N, C-alpha and C positions, 0 to 999 in steps of 0.2 A: 324202528319207528322213531326212537329218540334221536338217532342221527339225522333222519329226514327233517324233523322239527328244528334241529340245531342249524341245519344248512338253510332252511327257509327263513328262519329268524335273522340269520346273518350276523349274530353276535359271536365273536371269538374266532372267526374264520382265519385260518393260516394263509390260505391262498385267496387272492382277490379281495383282501380286506379293504383296499382303498376304493373298490368299485361301489358306486351308489346303489342302494336298494331300489327296487322298482318304484318309480314315481318320486324318488327322492332327488332333490336338487343340491348338488355339491357346488359351493362357490368356486370359481376359478381362482388361480393365484392372484390375478389382478384385482378381483373383487375382494379377496381376503385381506389385501393390504389396506391399511387405513390411509387417510389423506396425507398424514405426516410422512409415512413411509413412501407413498407414491411420489411425493415431491422430491424426496432425497434420492430415490432410485432413478428418477428421470434426470435430475441434475447430474448424478454420477455418470449416467449413460451419456449425457450430452457432453460433459466436460472431460471425462477421463482421457479421451483420445487427444485432447489439446494440452495436457499437462505432461511435461517432460521430467525425467529423472536425470539430474546433472552430475557428472563426475568431473571435478575441476582439477586441473594440473597446475600446481604452484611451484615456483622455484624456491628451494630451501637453501639454508646455509651449506657451504661446502660444495655447491654445484649440484646437490641432489635435488630430486623432485619430491613433492608431497602431494597427496591426493586429498581433496575435500569433496563435499557433496551438498546437494540442495535440490531445489525444484525450479521449474520455469513454466511459463504459460505462452503458448504459441499465439502470436498476434497478427501474423500474415501467412498466407499459404506458401510463400516463397522462402520461408525459413527463418523469419525473425521471431525471437523468443524474449519475453520480458521476465526478469528475475530481480532479486535483491542485489544491490551493489555489494553488500558485505559477503555474499556468497562467492563472488568472483574477485574479491579484493586480492591484489597481488598475483592475479592470474591473467593470462591472455588467451588460453585455449582450454579445451576439454572435450568431453563426449556427452551427447544427449541420447536418451533412449525413450521409447514410448511403450504403452501397454500392448500394442500390436506387434511388438518385437523389433520394430525398426530402430536403427542406430544411425547417428550422424555425428561428425565432428563439428565443433563450433569454435568461433573466435569471438572475443569480446569486442563488440562494435563501439560501445561507449558505456561509461559508468558515471553516475552522479552520486557521490557519497552523501551530499547534502539533501537528497530526497530518498536515499537508500534504494534507488532504482538503477537498473542496468539493462541494456539491450544486447542480445547475442545474435550472431548471424550464423546459421547452420548451412551445410551443403545439402540439406534435404529439400525435396520439392513436394508439392501436392499435400501439404500438411493441412490439418483442420484448425483454423484460427478460432479462438474464443471470442465471444462478443463482450466488449467492454461496456460496463454500465455506468451508473452514477451513484457514488456513495452518499451524495447529498440527499438522496431520496430515502435513505434507510431510517428506520425507527427503532428505538430501544424495544427489545422483545421480539424483533423480527427474526424469522428462521434464516440461518446462513449455513453453508456447507463449505468445509475446507477440504481441498484435494491436493495431495502432494506425496512426498516420498520420505516419511519420517523413518530415520534410522535405516534408510535404504530400502524400505518396503514399498515398492513402486505402486502407484495408483491407489494409495490408502485414502479412505473417505471418512471424515468425522463430521458431526453435525452439532449445532448448538444455536444459540440466539445472540443477537447483538446485545452485549451487556451494557455498553455505554458508548456515547459518541462525544466528539469534541476533545478527546485526550490529546496530549502533546507528547512527541517522542524525540528525544535528543539523538541526532545522528551526525556522522562525519567520519572520515578516515582517520586511522591512527596517526597522531601527530599533526593533523591538519585542523582547519577551522571546523567548528561545529555549528549546528543549526537545529531549530525545532521544526519537525514536521507537524503541521496543525491538523486538527480534525481527524486524528487517527481513530480507527474503528477498534473497539475492544469487544472480544467475543469469548464465550466459554467453550467453543468447539476445541477439542483436544489438539494441541500443537506440540510437536517434539522436534529435536534437532533433525534437519532434513526437510522440514515443512517450509523453511524460509524460501521465498521466491515463488511459492505455490499460490494457487488461486483461492480466494475467499469469494463465494458465489451466492447470489440471492436465489429466491425461489423461481425466478424466470430464466435461470441458467446464464445470468450475466455476471461477469467478474466485477465485483465492487471493491476489491482490495487485494493487495499482494502481501501475504503473510510474512511477517518480518521478525517477530520477537515473541518469546515466551516470558511473560512478566511474573509468572508464578503458577501454581496449580489452578487450573481453570481460568487462567488469565492469559489470553493470546491477543496480540496486537497486529494490525494490518495497515499498511500505508493505503490511504483511500484512493480509489479511481475517481477523478473528477476533472474539471476543465484544466486545472493547474497541472495535475500529473499527466494528463494527456498531452499538454504542450511540452512537458519535459520529455516524454517518450518520443514525441515528434522530433525534438531537437537532437536527441541521442541517435535516432535513426538517420537524420539528415546530416548532422555535423559531428557526431561522436562525442559531444560534450554539451554542457549547459552553461551559458554565460549569465552571470548575475552582477548587478550593480552593488557597490560597496560604499556605505556611508561612514561607518566607523563609530557607532554609538552603541552603548548598552542602555536599554530603555525598558520601562515598565508602565503599565496603565495606572492612572491615579485620578481622583476627583479634582475638579477645578475649585479654587476658592470661591465662595458664594458670590463675591462682588464681581469677579471675572466671569463666572458662569452666567450671571445676569446680563452682562454686556454682550457676550458672544452667543447666548441662547443655547448653550450646551453645558453638560455637567461633567464630562470626562475628557481627558487629554492623555498624552504620553509624556512621561517625565524622563529626561535624560539623566541616567544614573552615572554614566562614565563616558568620556570621550577619549578615543584611542589617539595617542600622540602621533602627529604626522598624518592623520587620516583626513579625508575630504571634509568631515565635520569640523575637525580642529582647524584646518586651514580657513574654513568659512567663518570661524568664530563662535560656533555653538559651544555651550558650556554645560557643565553638570548643573542640575536643578532647573534648566530651561524646560518649559512645558510646550510640547509640540502640538499644535492644533491642526495643521494641514501640511501636506507635502505635495507639490506639483498639482495643487488644486483639489486634492482628495482629502477629506476630513480624516483625522486620526483619533481613535478612541482606545486602541490597545496596541501593545508592542508588536503583535503579529501583523498589524496593519502596515507598519514600517517595513517589515520583512517581505510582505506580499508585494510591496511597490518596488522592491529592488530588482527590477527586471532589466533585460538586456537593452531595451530601448532608451533607458535612462543613463546608460554608461557614457560618460564624456559630455553629457548635456546638462547645462545649468538649469537647476530647478529651484523654485522658491519654497521656503519653509516658513510658515507662520508660527511664531513662538510667543509665549508669555514669559517675560523676564522682569522681575521686580514689580510685578503687577501691571506692566505695560505691554501692549502688543507691538511686536517688531516683525520685520520680514528679513530673513537671511537667505542669501543665494548660495547654494551648494552645488558642486559639480562632482557627482559620484564617479568613482573609478571602477575598474573591473575587479571583482573579487577573485583573488588567486587561490586555487585549491591545490 
């Protein structure tokens, strides 16, 4: 009789312990997941097939080859993959693999160290491309998911929040020119070696950044996906390189003197800190301590404004720069050249 009561009560059964008692509702797996988990699992399910594990072949000294690794994001069904330029620096080829077991050889179609972005072309077809979003819509505290191959563990998923926006990241190839990538996304999603080139994804399963650096414990940085980086990706796919104009100044933002600010109706400008000898700026007569107000009709308030305007359409074209020198307004004509990388 005791056994009968034990079975009817249902407590402590060895067999069928997971079966619901009569009239009892057990939540399904989907119901048991909280909203946070549902977002992460959906993003992982959507993006994992689009993130590649990269094995990079580099030529080492003495004619030997060296292997490196990283991650990449499929951006077209015919085999184009976006990654970080530093992942493939010094390499022309390698192998990509996916979580479904597929493998394909790749070649570096184009790399841009000054944005830390590169595009690869694989011989795989019928890939699932990721959707590129817009990092400009991100907010601090927003959920983001990082997908990549840290330490070679393919398809690893970590989650966190946007810790900060508007960071700057110095990039460039070894021994070459350097540049600041603006509006870098900072996240506390765990990143490790091998995550570089992988996807930083928002809750709608859109790629909003390319993971590129580990700044410390709980500090990961990603190059933002926005209109500027989409143009860079397009140029790499089309031409294999990115052309930029070169002015030849080191500059920084600074407040205008009150008297000048009252005349021009603005409070900030860009101060020329240094002019590179022989550069277009030097040839045009720009000087250290000049205050730049506008370039090619566009107002300047910070050093990143000058950098942003150094696009390929201004290469070899004379542009007017409005400056304040010794308290007086002047116009200087500068013809930028092409930046050599």
